[in-house]
C-alpha positions in Angstrom: -0.3 -0.2 -0.1 1.5 3.3 -1.1 2.0 6.1 1.2 -0.5 8.0 -0.8 -3.3 5.1 0.0 -2.7 5.1 3.3 -2.9 8.6 4.1 -6.0 8.6 2.0 -7.2 5.7 4.2 -6.3 7.2 7.6 -8.5 10.4 6.5 -11.7 8.0 5.7 -11.3 6.4 9.0 -10.8 9.9 10.9 -14.1 11.1 9.1 -16.2 8.2 9.4 -15.1 8.4 13.1 -16.1 12.4 12.9 -19.1 11.5 11.7 -20.2 8.7 13.9 -19.0 10.3 17.2 -21.2 13.2 15.6 -24.1 11.1 15.4 -23.8 9.2 18.6 -23.0 13.2 20.3 -26.7 14.2 18.6 -28.5 10.8 19.3 -27.2 10.6 22.9 -26.6 14.3 24.6 -29.1 16.2 22.5 -32.7 16.8 23.2 -35.1 15.3 20.8 -37.3 18.4 21.5 -37.7 21.6 23.4 -39.7 22.8 26.6 -40.1 21.5 29.6 -43.6 19.6 28.8 -44.3 16.5 30.7 -44.7 13.2 29.1 -46.1 10.0 31.1 -43.7 6.9 30.0 -44.6 3.4 30.8 -41.6 0.7 31.2 -43.5 -2.8 31.5 -42.3 -5.9 32.8 -39.9 -7.7 30.5 -39.6 -4.8 27.8 -36.4 -4.8 25.8 -34.1 -1.9 25.5 -35.2 -2.6 21.8 -38.9 -2.1 22.6 -38.5 0.9 24.7 -35.8 3.1 22.4 -38.8 2.2 19.8 -41.6 3.7 21.7 -39.7 6.9 23.3 -38.4 7.6 19.3 -42.2 7.6 18.8 -43.1 9.6 21.6 -40.7 12.0 19.9 -38.8 11.7 23.5 -35.4 10.4 21.6 -33.4 11.0 18.2 -32.3 7.5 17.9 -33.4 4.4 19.2 -29.9 2.7 18.3 -28.1 5.2 20.1 -30.1 4.9 23.0 -29.7 1.0 22.6 -26.0 1.9 22.5 -25.9 4.2 25.4 -27.9 1.4 27.5 -25.5 -1.0 26.6 -22.3 0.9 27.0 -23.3 1.8 30.8 -24.8 -2.1 31.1 -27.7 0.2 32.4 -30.2 -1.7 30.6 -30.4 -4.2 33.7 -30.7 -1.7 36.1 -33.9 -0.3 34.4 -37.1 -0.5 36.5 -40.6 -0.9 35.6 -42.9 1.7 36.2 -44.2 5.0 35.1 -41.8 8.0 34.6 -42.1 11.7 34.3 -40.0 12.3 31.2 -39.6 16.0 29.8 -39.1 17.2 25.9 -35.7 18.8 26.6 -34.3 15.4 28.1 -31.2 13.8 26.3 -31.2 10.4 25.9 -28.3 9.9 28.7 -30.8 12.1 31.1 -33.9 9.6 30.1 -31.5 6.3 30.7 -30.3 7.3 34.1 -33.9 8.6 35.1 -35.3 4.9 34.2 -32.2 3.5 35.7 -32.4 5.3 39.1 -36.3 3.9 39.4 -37.6 7.2 40.6 -41.3 6.2 39.2 -44.0 8.8 39.0 -45.8 8.9 42.1 -49.8 9.6 43.2 -51.5 10.5 46.0 -54.3 8.3 47.2 -56.3 9.2 50.1 -58.5 5.9 52.1 -61.3 7.1 53.7 -62.2 5.7 57.2 -64.5 2.7 57.2 -63.6 1.1 53.5 -63.6 -2.2 53.2 -60.7 -3.8 51.8 -62.7 -4.5 48.8 -63.5 -0.8 48.3 -59.8 0.2 48.8 -59.2 -2.1 45.7 -61.4 -0.3 43.8 -59.8 2.8 44.8 -56.7 1.6 44.0 -57.7 0.7 40.3 -59.0 3.8 39.9 -56.0 6.1 40.5 -53.9 3.9 38.2 -52.0 1.9 40.9 -52.7 -1.4 39.8 -56.0 -3.3 39.0 -58.2 -4.1 42.1 -57.6 -8.2 41.8 -53.5 -7.2 42.4 -54.3 -5.3 45.5 -56.8 -8.0 46.8 -54.1 -10.6 45.8 -50.9 -8.3 48.1 -53.2 -8.3 51.1 -54.4 -11.4 50.7 -50.5 -13.1 50.9 -50.4 -12.5 54.7 -46.9 -14.4 54.7 -45.4 -11.4 52.9 -46.0 -8.9 55.4 -44.2 -8.5 59.1 -45.4 -5.7 61.7 -44.7 -5.1 65.1 -48.1 -6.0 66.3 -49.7 -9.2 66.3 -51.3 -9.7 62.2 -54.9 -11.4 62.2 -54.6 -14.5 60.8 -56.8 -14.8 58.2 -57.8 -11.1 56.4 -55.8 -7.7 56.7 -59.6 -6.1 57.2 -59.4 -3.4 59.7 -55.5 -3.0 59.8 -54.8 -0.9 57.2 -55.2 2.5 58.7 -57.1 4.8 56.3 -55.2 8.0 55.7 -53.5 10.0 52.9 -50.4 8.2 51.1 -48.1 9.2 48.3 -47.2 5.9 46.2 -45.1 5.0 43.3 -47.1 4.2 39.6 -45.2 0.7 39.7 -45.9 -2.9 39.6 -45.1 -3.3 43.1 -47.4 -0.5 44.2 -50.4 -2.4 45.4 -48.2 -4.3 47.6 -46.2 -1.5 48.7 -49.1 0.5 49.8 -50.4 -2.1 52.1 -47.3 -2.1 53.8 -47.3 1.8 54.4 -50.8 1.1 55.9 -49.9 -1.7 58.2 -47.1 0.9 59.1 -49.3 3.6 59.7 -51.5 1.2 62.0 -48.4 0.3 63.7 -47.6 4.0 64.2 -50.7 5.6 64.9 -52.7 2.5 66.8 -50.0 0.0 68.3 -48.2 2.5 69.3 -50.0 5.7 69.7 -53.4 4.1 71.0 -52.2 0.6 72.7 -48.7 1.8 73.7 -47.1 -1.2 71.9 -48.6 -3.6 74.7 -51.8 -5.8 73.7 -52.9 -9.5 73.6 -53.9 -10.6 70.1 -57.2 -11.2 71.5 -57.7 -7.6 72.9 -56.2 -5.8 69.7 -58.4 -7.8 67.3 -61.6 -7.5 69.3 -61.2 -3.5 70.1 -60.4 -3.1 66.2 -63.6 -5.5 65.0 -65.7 -3.2 67.8 -64.0 0.3 66.2 -65.3 -1.0 63.0 -68.7 -1.2 63.8 -68.5 1.9 65.7 -66.8 3.6 62.2 -69.9 2.0 60.0 -72.9 3.3 62.4 -71.4 6.8 64.1 -72.5 9.6 61.5 -72.2 12.3 63.8 -68.6 12.2 65.0 -70.0 13.3 69.1 -71.7 10.3 68.8 -68.9 7.4 68.6 -68.4 7.3 72.5 -72.2 6.5 72.9 -72.4 4.1 70.0 -69.5 2.1 71.5 -71.4 2.3 75.1 -74.3 0.7 73.5 -72.3 -2.0 71.8 -70.1 -2.6 74.9 -73.3 -2.3 77.4 -74.9 -5.3 75.2 -72.0 -7.6 74.6 -71.8 -7.3 78.6 -75.5 -8.4 79.1 -74.9 -10.8 76.6 -77.6 -9.2 74.5 -77.1 -10.0 70.3 -75.6 -6.8 68.8 -78.4 -6.8 66.2 -75.6 -4.1 64.2 -77.0 -3.5 60.7 -73.6 -2.9 59.5 -72.6 -5.9 60.0 -75.5 -7.6 57.7 -74.1 -5.3 55.3 -70.9 -6.6 55.1 -72.5 -9.9 55.0 -73.8 -9.2 52.1 -71.0 -9.2 50.1 -68.8 -6.8 48.1 -71.0 -4.0 46.2 -74.3 -5.2 47.6 -75.0 -2.2 50.1 -78.7 -1.7 50.7 -80.1 1.5 51.3 -82.3 0.0 54.1 -82.4 -3.6 55.1 -84.9 -5.7 54.8 -86.4 -8.1 56.8 -85.2 -10.7 54.5 -81.5 -9.2 55.1 -81.5 -9.9 58.6 -81.7 -13.4 58.3 -78.6 -13.5 56.0 -76.9 -16.9 57.0 -72.9 -15.5 58.0 -71.0 -15.6 61.2 -70.7 -11.4 60.4 -74.5 -11.3 61.0 -75.5 -10.1 64.8 -78.8 -10.6 64.5 -78.3 -14.2 63.9 -75.0 -14.9 66.5 -74.0 -13.3 69.9 -71.2 -11.1 70.5 -68.7 -9.7 67.9 -68.4 -10.6 64.0 -65.4 -12.7 63.3 -63.1 -9.7 62.5 -63.2 -6.2 61.5 -66.0 -4.8 58.5 -64.2 -1.8 57.7 -60.7 0.1 58.4 -61.7 2.3 61.3 -60.2 6.1 62.1 -58.1 6.7 65.2 -61.5 8.0 66.7 -63.3 5.1 66.0 -60.8 3.1 67.5 -60.4 5.4 70.5 -64.2 5.4 71.6 -63.9 1.2 71.2 -61.5 1.5 73.8 -62.8 4.6 75.7 -66.4 4.4 75.3 -69.1 6.6 77.4 -70.2 5.9 80.9 -74.3 6.0 79.8 -76.8 3.3 80.8 -77.9 2.6 77.0 -78.9 -0.7 75.5 -80.3 0.6 72.0 -80.0 3.2 69.7 -82.0 4.4 66.1 -81.1 6.5 63.5 -82.9 9.7 62.6 -83.0 11.2 59.4 -80.4 13.2 59.7 -77.6 10.4 60.4 -77.6 10.9 64.1 -79.4 8.7 66.7 -81.7 8.7 69.3 -80.6 6.3 72.5 -82.6 4.4 74.6 -82.3 2.6 77.8 -84.9 0.2 78.0 -86.7 -1.7 75.0 -90.0 0.3 75.4 -88.4 3.7 75.1 -86.8 2.1 71.9 -90.0 1.3 70.5 -90.9 4.8 71.5 -87.5 6.2 69.6 -88.4 4.3 67.2 -91.7 5.6 66.0 -90.4 9.4 66.8 -87.8 8.1 64.1 -90.3 7.3 61.4 -92.7 9.9 61.9 -89.6 12.2 61.1 -88.9 10.6 58.0 -92.5 10.6 56.7 -92.6 14.3 57.2 -89.7 14.8 55.4 -91.4 13.0 52.6 -89.5 10.5 49.8 -86.1 11.6 49.3 
């Protein structure tokens, strides 16, 4: 090979190298677009670098799928990419995007679980907030062996122990399980260490949460929680059936809530039906809030054994059955006076 040919070859190689470097620089370090518009981008389980690169290109977030794949392979970063939803900006370079996907800093969603929600209602809310399917949440909370806590966990269900509050959860496949863990941790903080002082026998904790769930379901006015708790406690102490409508609603099953129960409903066969069975139901019927749990632990010192709901949601409390019958007639008269709702 002559010197001239060698010079031409070297020049060609240098030109190709420079061209490749320029292409790589543009593909990796320069954003595909301008502005700070945020785009929601999802990395699914088992997505390959090729599939993600193609989707990023289609979304207008990178210039070159091939340059993105080369960057991922050089850094060995694709092994560290985590599934989930990410907030990507149009002014991010491919390298910036790759770093974010490697970091696992997925988008987060706020979710507020109201007091008195059942596990089934929580599952519906999780799905509505885009944190996963309702079935995924139910499967997560049903796998009791996957959870550890500083308090005695129930043997068969987390109903009542998933503390209702506001949580911030990452949009990732493990979101349902992470939310359940956060709710158990909040229960540990507010209820176990807060109200119980970190010490109670399993049976007393379970009974208190079960009673509190009934209070949560029955009390519409905050001031009445200790009164309703007192009625339930007094009936338990006297060996009377609780005859609590909320337990029948729970016995009817998910999605079967009724505005008004019928006599046929009151004989629904279920261990949760307190019209049929004496004592507390087998476990909580919802997740009670702190106020209802406090009321269950410290009921009012009153002699009431009965209560009936008025149209405005408050209750008339009675000491004897005869007083209760008069209260029922009064409540019915108030409903008639209001007319159809």
